[in-house]
N, C-alpha and C positions, 0 to 999 in steps of 0.2 A: 241787163242779164246777169244773174248770179252764176258763177262757175264754182262747182263744188267737187272736191277731190274725194274719191272713194277708194280706200286701200285696205290692206290686211295681209298678214303673213300667209305664206303658202299653205293651202288647205283650210284657210279660215272660212271660206264660203262667200267671198266677196262677189263672185259672179252671180250667185243665187240672189243676193241682195240687189245687185244691179238690175236683174230681171224684174224684181218686184217694183223698183222705181220706174222702170220702163213701162210696166203695166199701169202705173199711175199717171202716165203721160209725160214723163220727163225724158228728154233725149239723152241717151247714154253713149258716150264715146268709149269703146273698148280698146284701150291702148295696146294690150297684149295681142289682140286679134289684128289690129292695124299693123303692129310691128312685124307680125308673121307675114302679112301680105307684102309689106315693103321689102322684107328680107328675100322673099321669093320673086318679086316682080320689079322692084325699082332698080334700074341699071346702075345708078351711082352707089346705092347701098350694097348691091351684090359685088360690085367691083372692089369696094373698100373691104368687105368681109373676106373676099378671096385673097387680097393682098396681105391681110392680117393673119389668116389661118392656113392658107394653102401650103405654105412651107412646112408646117407641122404635120399635116395629113394630106399630102398631094392626091388630088382626085377624089377625096372623100368628103369635101365640104359641101359640094352641090351634087346631088344625084338626080338625074332626069330633070334638071332645072329647078329643083326644090332644095332648100337648105336642109342639110343633114343635121337636124337639131340634136339628135342623140349624140352624134360625134362632137358637135360644138359644145354641148353641155358637159361632156366628159372633160373637155379641155378647160373651159372657163371656170368650172366649179373646183378645179384643182389649181388654177393659176389666176389669182386676183388681178394681176396686171392685164391679162388677156380679157378678163371680164370687163374691166374698166374701158379697154379699147373697143370692145363690142358695144358697150353702152354709149360710148362717144360717137359711134357710127349711127346707131339706131335712134337714140332719143331725140336728137335735133330733127330728124325726119318725121318722127311721130309728133313732135311739137308743131311743126308746120301743118301736118294733117289735122291736128286739133284746131288750129286757127281757121282752117277751111270749114271744119265741122261747125264751129261757132258761128261763122258767117252764114252758113246754110241754115242754121237754126236761130238766126238773129231775132226772130219774133217770139221766141220762147222766153219765159221769165227766168228759167233756170236750165242749166245743162250739167250733167255729171261726167267727170273724167275718171273712169275706172282704170286703175293700174296697180300692179304689184309693187312697183318702185316709184313712190312719189316723194316721200320724205328723203329717201336715199339720194335722189338727184336734185333736191331743192325745189321741186315743183310746187310744194305746199305754199311757197311764197307768192305764187302767181294765181292762186284761187281764193275764193271768198270764204271758204270753210272746208274743214276736213272731217270725213266720216271714216272711222276705223272699225272693221269687222274683226272680232276677237273670238278665239276658241281655245280650249285647253290643248296643250302641246300633244298629248297622247292621241287625242281625237284628230288633230291636224295631220299627224304622221300616218295614222290609219287611213284617213281619207285619200292622201296622196299615193300611198302604196296601192290602194284599190283602184284609184283612177289611172295612174301611170304605169302600174305593174313594175315598180322599182323597189329596191331594198330599203330598209330603214336607214342604213348608212347614207344612201344617196339623198334621202329626204333631209337628214340632219345636215348634210353638206350644204344643201340649198338654204336651209333655215339660217345657217351661220353666215350666209352671204346677204342676209336681209337685216334690217334694223330690228333689235329685240322688240317683241310684241308689247312688252311693258312700257317701253319708251314711246311707241306709237300711241298707246292708250293715253299716256300722260299729255301728249301734244295735241290730241284730237279735240275737235269741237263737239263731236257726237261719237258715241261708241255703241255698236250693235253687238250683242252677245249671241253667238251662234254655237251653243254648246249641246244642241239636240234636246234641250229642256225648255229654254226660253223660246217663245213663239216669235218668229221673225216678222211676220206681217204687221202686227201691232206696233213693233218698234220702228219699222220703216214708216208707217203711217204717221206716227208721232213726230218723227223728224221731218217728214214731208210738210206737215202742218207748220212746224217752226220755221222752215226755210222760207215760207211765204209770209211770215209775220215779223221775223227779225230783220233789223236793218243791216246793211253791208258793213 
């Protein structure tokens, strides 16, 4: 089984690309979705998050049993140390979930691990190839503003906490351009074909 990482900066459109791969029959592991589920439901993860953040915002970290992501985002995107602590809680739990996902799909020739942070946490070392979805910064910022109803400043803060897009492109095995001009489906189909012909 080939394990392929799929990543891209915020607003690049990696989730759209992941959906196309899914439609082509490749199992896709949505790391961000799994992380949200773990943050809301996993007792060990919740306990660790409360211990890390509750002293800063008592009673505001979990609301009705759900993580107050807006509040946590306000904290971590202003404090890199807190962001690193949050990642240290969540990423190992997500990695274990991915192992279970691979086992459940062990008969598939390929699985895709979609995540915003793969290079940043060194996960690229544990996959057989990396796909990066890229888009112009102005378009990325516009997409996130429209999607999350946040300010341009908020988006820029998030971008600064990710590896520069140019570096991701240089390190990628495959690059998909999602600039609103290049068609996505033909690019994905071309990579899909290569994944089943290239050796590990």
